[in-house]
C-alpha positions as CSV (number, residue, x, y, z in Angstrom):
1,M,-37.8,40.5,4.4
2,C,-35.8,39.4,1.4
3,S,-37.0,36.9,-1.2
4,Y,-36.0,33.3,-1.4
5,N,-33.5,33.9,-4.2
6,G,-32.2,36.9,-2.3
7,R,-31.6,34.8,0.8
8,L,-29.6,32.3,-1.2
9,L,-27.4,35.1,-2.6
10,E,-26.8,36.4,0.9
11,L,-25.7,32.9,2.0
12,K,-23.5,32.6,-1.0
13,R,-21.8,35.9,0.0
14,E,-21.4,34.6,3.5
15,K,-19.8,31.4,2.3
16,E,-17.4,33.3,0.0
17,G,-16.3,35.2,3.1
18,F,-14.8,32.1,4.6
19,K,-11.4,32.9,3.2
20,K,-11.4,36.2,5.0
21,L,-12.0,34.6,8.4
22,Q,-9.2,35.4,10.8
23,R,-7.4,32.6,12.6
24,L,-9.2,30.0,10.5
25,T,-9.1,26.5,12.1
26,N,-10.8,23.3,11.1
27,E,-13.3,23.7,14.0
28,T,-14.2,27.3,13.2
29,L,-14.4,26.6,9.5
30,N,-16.7,23.6,9.9
31,N,-18.9,25.4,12.4
32,Q,-19.4,28.0,9.7
33,H,-20.2,25.3,7.1
34,D,-22.8,23.8,9.4
35,L,-24.4,27.3,9.8
36,I,-24.6,27.9,6.0
37,L,-25.8,24.3,5.3
38,T,-28.5,24.6,8.1
39,E,-29.6,28.1,7.0
40,T,-29.8,27.0,3.3
41,F,-32.0,24.0,4.2
42,G,-34.1,26.3,6.3
43,A,-34.6,28.8,3.5
44,V,-35.5,25.9,1.1
45,Y,-37.9,24.3,3.6
46,E,-39.8,27.5,4.2
47,E,-40.2,28.1,0.5
48,F,-41.0,24.5,-0.2
49,I,-43.9,24.1,2.3
50,K,-45.6,27.1,0.7
51,E,-46.4,25.0,-2.3
52,H,-46.2,21.5,-1.1
53,G,-47.4,21.8,2.5
54,K,-45.8,20.5,5.7
55,P,-44.0,17.1,5.6
56,P,-46.2,14.1,5.9
57,C,-44.0,12.6,8.6
58,D,-41.0,13.0,10.8
59,F,-37.7,13.1,8.9
60,A,-33.9,13.7,9.1
61,W,-31.6,15.5,6.7
62,F,-28.0,14.3,7.1
63,V,-24.7,15.3,5.6
64,T,-21.9,12.8,5.0
65,G,-18.4,12.7,3.5
66,S,-16.1,15.5,4.9
67,A,-19.2,17.4,6.0
68,G,-20.3,14.4,8.1
69,R,-16.8,14.2,9.6
70,K,-16.6,18.0,10.1
71,E,-13.5,18.1,8.0
72,Q,-14.5,20.3,5.1
73,G,-12.1,22.7,3.5
74,V,-13.0,26.2,2.4
75,I,-14.3,24.8,-0.8
76,S,-16.4,21.7,-0.6
77,D,-19.0,19.9,-2.7
78,Q,-22.3,18.5,-1.3
79,D,-22.9,15.1,0.2
80,H,-26.2,14.5,1.9
81,G,-29.3,12.3,2.2
82,M,-32.7,12.0,3.7
83,I,-34.5,9.6,6.1
84,F,-38.2,9.8,6.6
85,Q,-40.5,7.8,8.9
86,K,-43.5,6.7,6.7
87,D,-42.9,4.1,4.0
88,A,-45.2,5.2,1.1
89,P,-44.6,6.3,-2.5
90,F,-46.3,9.7,-2.1
91,V,-44.0,10.4,1.0
92,Q,-40.9,9.6,-1.0
93,E,-42.1,11.8,-3.8
94,Y,-42.5,14.7,-1.3
95,F,-39.0,14.3,0.1
96,L,-37.3,13.7,-3.3
97,A,-38.8,17.0,-4.5
98,L,-37.5,18.7,-1.3
99,G,-34.1,17.0,-1.8
100,K,-33.9,18.3,-5.4
101,M,-34.7,21.9,-4.2
102,V,-32.0,21.5,-1.4
103,S,-29.4,20.3,-3.9
104,D,-30.1,23.1,-6.3
105,A,-30.0,25.7,-3.5
106,L,-26.7,24.4,-2.2
107,N,-25.2,24.6,-5.7
108,T,-26.4,28.2,-5.9
109,V,-24.8,29.0,-2.5
110,G,-21.5,27.6,-3.5
111,Y,-21.5,23.8,-2.8
112,P,-21.1,22.1,-6.2
113,Y,-23.3,19.1,-7.0
114,C,-21.7,15.8,-5.9
115,E,-20.1,14.0,-8.9
116,G,-21.1,10.7,-7.3
117,N,-24.7,11.9,-6.9
118,V,-24.7,11.4,-3.1
119,M,-27.5,13.9,-2.6
120,S,-31.0,13.7,-1.2
121,S,-32.4,14.3,-4.7
122,N,-31.2,10.8,-5.6
123,P,-33.6,7.9,-4.5
124,I,-30.6,5.9,-3.3
125,W,-30.0,8.5,-0.6
126,C,-33.6,9.5,0.1
127,K,-35.5,6.6,1.7
128,S,-37.9,5.7,4.5
129,F,-36.4,4.4,7.7
130,A,-37.6,0.8,6.8
131,E,-36.1,1.1,3.3
132,W,-32.8,2.3,4.7
133,Q,-32.7,-0.7,7.0
134,E,-33.2,-3.0,4.0
135,Q,-30.7,-1.1,1.9
136,L,-28.0,-1.3,4.5
137,N,-28.5,-5.0,4.9
138,K,-28.3,-5.5,1.1
139,W,-25.0,-3.5,1.0
140,M,-23.6,-5.6,3.8
141,E,-24.5,-8.8,2.0
142,M,-23.4,-7.8,-1.5
143,E,-19.7,-8.6,-1.9
144,N,-18.7,-5.8,-4.3
145,W,-16.6,-2.7,-4.1
146,E,-19.5,-0.2,-4.6
147,S,-21.6,-1.6,-1.7
148,I,-18.8,-1.2,0.8
149,R,-18.1,2.3,-0.5
150,Y,-21.8,3.2,0.1
151,L,-21.6,1.7,3.6
152,Q,-18.5,3.8,4.4
153,I,-20.3,6.9,3.1
154,F,-23.3,6.3,5.3
155,Y,-21.2,5.4,8.3
156,D,-19.8,9.0,8.2
157,S,-23.3,10.5,8.2
158,R,-24.3,13.2,10.7
159,E,-27.8,14.6,11.1
160,L,-28.2,18.4,10.7
161,I,-32.0,18.8,10.5
162,G,-34.7,16.7,12.1
163,N,-34.7,13.4,14.0
164,K,-31.1,12.6,15.1
165,E,-32.0,9.1,16.3
166,F,-32.8,8.0,12.7
167,V,-29.1,8.2,11.7
168,N,-27.8,6.7,15.0
169,E,-30.3,3.8,14.9
170,L,-29.3,3.0,11.3
171,R,-25.6,3.1,12.1
172,S,-26.4,0.6,14.9
173,V,-27.7,-1.8,12.1
174,I,-24.1,-1.8,10.7
175,H,-22.6,-2.5,14.1
176,A,-25.1,-5.3,14.9
177,Y,-24.4,-7.0,11.5
178,R,-20.7,-6.7,12.0
179,E,-20.9,-8.5,15.3
180,Q,-22.6,-11.4,13.7
181,H,-20.5,-11.3,10.5
182,P,-16.8,-10.5,11.4
183,A,-15.9,-10.9,7.7
184,L,-17.6,-7.5,7.0
185,L,-14.7,-5.7,8.7
186,V,-12.2,-7.5,6.5
187,R,-14.2,-6.3,3.5
188,F,-14.0,-2.7,4.8
189,L,-10.3,-3.2,5.2
190,N,-9.8,-4.6,1.7
191,N,-11.7,-1.6,0.2
192,V,-9.1,0.9,1.5
193,M,-5.9,-1.2,1.3
194,R,-4.6,0.6,-1.8
195,I,-2.7,3.5,-0.3
196,K,-1.1,6.0,-2.7
197,K,2.3,6.7,-1.3
198,G,3.4,10.3,-1.1
199,V,7.1,9.8,-0.1
200,G,9.8,7.4,-1.2
201,I,12.4,5.5,0.8
202,F,15.0,8.2,-0.1
203,G,12.7,11.0,1.1
204,Q,11.5,12.1,-2.3
205,F,8.0,13.4,-2.7
206,F,5.8,11.5,-5.2
207,V,4.0,14.5,-6.8
208,E,1.6,14.9,-9.8
209,R,3.6,14.7,-13.0
210,T,1.1,16.1,-15.4
211,G,-1.9,18.5,-15.5
212,V,-2.6,21.8,-13.7
213,H,-1.4,20.3,-10.4
214,R,1.9,19.2,-11.7
215,G,4.5,19.3,-8.9
216,S,1.9,19.1,-6.2
217,L,1.2,16.4,-3.6
218,H,-2.2,14.7,-3.8
219,M,-2.8,15.5,-0.2
220,K,-6.2,13.8,0.1
221,N,-5.0,10.4,-1.1
222,T,-1.5,10.3,0.4
223,L,-1.7,12.3,3.6
224,Y,-5.3,12.6,4.7
225,L,-7.2,9.4,3.8
226,P,-4.8,6.9,5.4
227,Y,-5.6,8.4,8.8
228,V,-9.4,8.8,8.1
229,N,-9.8,5.3,6.7
230,S,-7.7,3.7,9.4
231,I,-9.6,5.4,12.3
232,R,-13.0,4.6,10.6
233,L,-12.0,0.9,10.5
234,L,-11.3,0.9,14.3
235,A,-14.5,2.8,14.9
236,I,-16.5,0.2,13.0
237,K,-14.7,-2.6,14.9
238,E,-15.5,-1.1,18.3
239,G,-19.0,0.3,17.5
240,V,-18.0,3.9,18.0
241,I,-20.8,6.4,17.2
242,A,-18.8,9.6,16.6
243,T,-18.5,10.6,13.0
244,S,-15.5,13.0,13.0
245,T,-12.0,11.4,12.9
246,L,-11.0,13.4,16.1
247,G,-14.3,12.3,17.8
248,R,-13.6,8.7,16.9
249,M,-10.0,9.0,18.3
250,A,-11.4,10.5,21.5
251,D,-13.8,7.5,21.9
252,L,-11.2,5.0,21.0
253,K,-8.8,6.5,23.5
254,K,-11.2,5.4,26.2
255,I,-10.6,1.8,25.2
256,G,-7.3,1.1,27.0
257,V,-5.6,-0.9,24.3
258,Y,-5.9,2.0,21.8
259,E,-4.9,4.9,24.2
260,P,-1.2,5.1,23.3
261,L,-1.9,4.8,19.6
262,M,-4.6,7.5,19.7
263,V,-2.6,9.9,21.8
264,E,0.2,9.8,19.2
265,Y,-1.9,9.9,16.0
266,E,-4.3,12.5,17.2
267,R,-1.4,14.9,17.3
268,Y,-0.4,14.0,13.8
269,F,-4.0,14.3,12.4
270,R,-4.4,17.7,13.9
271,R,-1.4,18.9,12.0
272,I,-2.8,17.4,8.8
273,L,-6.0,19.4,9.4
274,T,-3.9,22.5,9.9
275,Y,-2.2,22.0,6.5
276,R,-5.5,21.3,4.8
277,T,-7.1,24.4,6.2
278,A,-4.1,26.6,5.4
279,S,-3.7,25.4,1.8
280,F,-7.4,25.6,1.0
281,Q,-7.5,29.4,1.6
282,D,-5.6,29.8,-1.7
283,D,-7.7,27.4,-3.7
284,K,-9.8,28.7,-6.6
285,D,-12.3,25.8,-7.1
286,Y,-13.1,22.4,-5.9
287,S,-10.6,20.7,-8.1
288,D,-7.8,22.4,-6.2
289,V,-8.7,21.2,-2.7
290,H,-7.0,17.9,-2.8
291,F,-3.5,19.1,-3.6
292,L,-0.6,20.6,-1.6
293,N,1.9,22.8,-3.5
294,I,5.3,21.5,-2.2
295,N,7.1,24.6,-3.4
296,R,5.2,26.8,-1.0
297,L,6.4,24.8,2.0
298,T,9.4,25.7,4.1
299,K,12.2,23.2,4.7
300,E,10.8,22.4,8.1
301,E,7.3,21.9,6.8
302,R,8.6,19.6,4.1
303,T,10.3,17.5,6.7
304,E,7.1,17.4,8.8
305,V,4.9,16.5,5.9
306,K,7.2,13.6,5.0
307,H,7.0,12.4,8.6
308,L,3.2,12.6,8.6
309,L,3.0,10.7,5.3
310,R,5.1,7.9,6.7
311,K,3.1,7.8,9.9
312,G,-0.1,7.5,8.0
313,I,1.1,4.3,6.3
314,K,2.4,2.9,9.6
315,L,-1.0,3.6,11.2
316,Y,-2.8,1.7,8.5
317,Q,-0.4,-1.2,8.8
318,Q,-1.0,-1.3,12.6
319,V,-4.8,-1.3,12.1
320,K,-4.6,-3.9,9.4
321,R,-2.7,-6.3,11.8
322,L,-5.3,-5.7,14.5
323,I,-8.2,-6.5,12.2
324,E,-6.5,-9.6,10.7
325,K,-5.8,-10.9,14.2
326,G,-9.5,-10.7,14.9
């Protein structure tokens, strides 16, 4: 049986092999990510309890961001948090120490530390269930950009280890508050209203003008996020539980008024995921994953990307009107 450090190196080699996977799709790639993330946590947990003992209460370890939405690329940083049942300082101390070890292990395996510190080693993202309830309510009451950003991050959370109901119950806190305070949805809308355009009225791409990605399209901001943010807004509006964009589209499709819209835009979003997965296989590090090299596209692909860019803006405008109508 290999040592703890040896196991992490094995997992790192497995992750580095993602680029060699045949017929790589968003689904197969993210299933592999889930496997590595789960096994990394398992290796840490087994090692951690040798020194600190078993956890003092029930808990859940969740992932968020692109991991929560099952939309990670080949290279991805870490976004995760912890929810535990008992509300006591010594309990938080235990789980913060576990979260720190998990964060360090994920970095070793090949998931860089989150620049925004959305990790279970951070007390903001490692709380008791009661503290999480209080925190979510504070974020919903505080009218600033950061609080809405944190709410969006939590809304995309998905449990990987432990009690799944913790995440679902806390997400329902957001839904319940929104029903009583419709203005919250408008605040979510205002937070994502600045869309970076990727194509001009004459069909020209708006690419990066300087830096190592000069000449490339910022795919995350211009192509991907308009769809993700728009569908998340509708999910919050309708109390949808699913965390992936495609899962949210499937649930929204069951609500008659959205069916035609979801049928159309699901097709577009699947194409975007295909471009993301294909382009990421050539990326060297995490700074590369948000960009699409236009020069590598065929004439047909350029035409399609321009169409997808325009449709993303149109989707956001349609969602904006729906929300403003109430």
